[in-house]
C-alpha angles and dihedrals in degrees: 000000000000129000090253090053094048091050090050091050092048086055093051089051091052092047093046092045089050092051092051092049089050089055088048091053094046092049095045092050093046099047098033089242105183130156095199091047090052089061094041094051088055095046098042106034106005093246114149099181098104092042087056088053090051092046092048091050088051090052092049091048093045093048092047098045094046091044088056089050089051089053091050093243098120140008128218088221088065088066132077092240098064104052114138090244111084110203091194097163091054089047090052100041094039092050094049091049092048095048095050091045095051090059092054091047094048094243145009127270096284092045089051090058092044090052094048087057088052093055102268113154089179087064093051087061092049087048091058094042092048094045096049095047092043088054091047089052093047097049109352143071096307089047090064089049091048095050093045095047126024097013089055089064108075147131118227113211127205089240140025111301095238111111094238090058094046094046092044091053090049096048105032094242126135109267090229090058093046091048089053098052096032094047093047095047093048093045093048092050090053092047090051091053090049098051097041090087127055093242090057090057097050114120092238090054094048094045092050095044097045095038098049090041092054093050089057092048089045092056091045088056094046093049100037103032112021096035097044118106118183091214122022107207090219096056103012088229135108113274144185105215128234096005127128095218097047086236135093110288140186136179118328129141116205112062088032091061089053089048090051092052090045091053093049094046092047100033093136091055103100091212091063104084134163117278137187089258093054095047095048091051090054091041094059092056091048093049092050093046092053093056095040093053096039090050091041090237092122107124133165109238128189139176122288098213144334091281092056089050093051094047091055092044092052092042095051091048090050091051094048093050095038097044095052091044093050091043091239151013136245087300101029096051101007094057116002093039095044091051088067089051092233119173090223091054091052091052093045090049094053091045092050090054093047090047092051092048092051089047090052091048088050092054091049090050090051093049093048092050090058094052 
């Protein structure tokens, strides 16, 4: 493959990823898909509808990703989520910070982008706070703190940390075969839980769960299958085109926000090129705006007062620090990461939920104090 062919393929990867992220934003806006809202609905009013949306999307992503592993199209070990080194403390602490922060900020990273598309100026502020704090945690002052504290506590496995690799190593099976039956079994169990209640069988729940899950699978395929070249003529090494991590990627919305700000601020720098992370960040906003405008739900929204502003600034900062530390957000770890069946993703997912519950309890306590 020539350099021109590689460049053309990279553009195809970017356009395909952008299209899938537009679909993500459109579906999320139309169906009110919101991971923070899912937890809030349970804690505040006992409604599990949006949680069933989230769980269904996890099941679809899990089934799709492991189906591709079974077909030999992709490998979990080619992702950031399945490295042999399990940074469990970072997953735990980062997840707690992110979960708490998303409550203060009125939504997670993906919801922030969806709300921007719907006209929320509050979410623009969250976007900036999240992006700046995420960049600092990737490469700045909080990055030094992260590397020297939570990242230093880890367990290194003899194989990749995804469950199919662990089970395959213990049983002597092929990883691809293990991924196929294990992914299918877990996904079907989640689907059974979703549809056992009437709210899990509602058209909106099914549309949101299946649609969002398929966008994650689609980006996995674009990045890991379409965008993979066995020998990049520029480096003579295998490469996943147009990714920041040089590995296969799918949807996540913390580090990509930082990369987007970096690209905007250093646009004239020839080394700053468009990546999958950047185009999917923009795509979600575009998809949300399309639905908001078409349905006449686009509304400008601002802050109520100084306290509301402070909460969103702090929430955005906590999400930026926590999301990078945990290696993902409610989508990055709680959907994309879980689709790989990574141990770290399960830890981060549980911590995200715990942090969100703690944030909701904190908000209730603050309200009660003011009465």
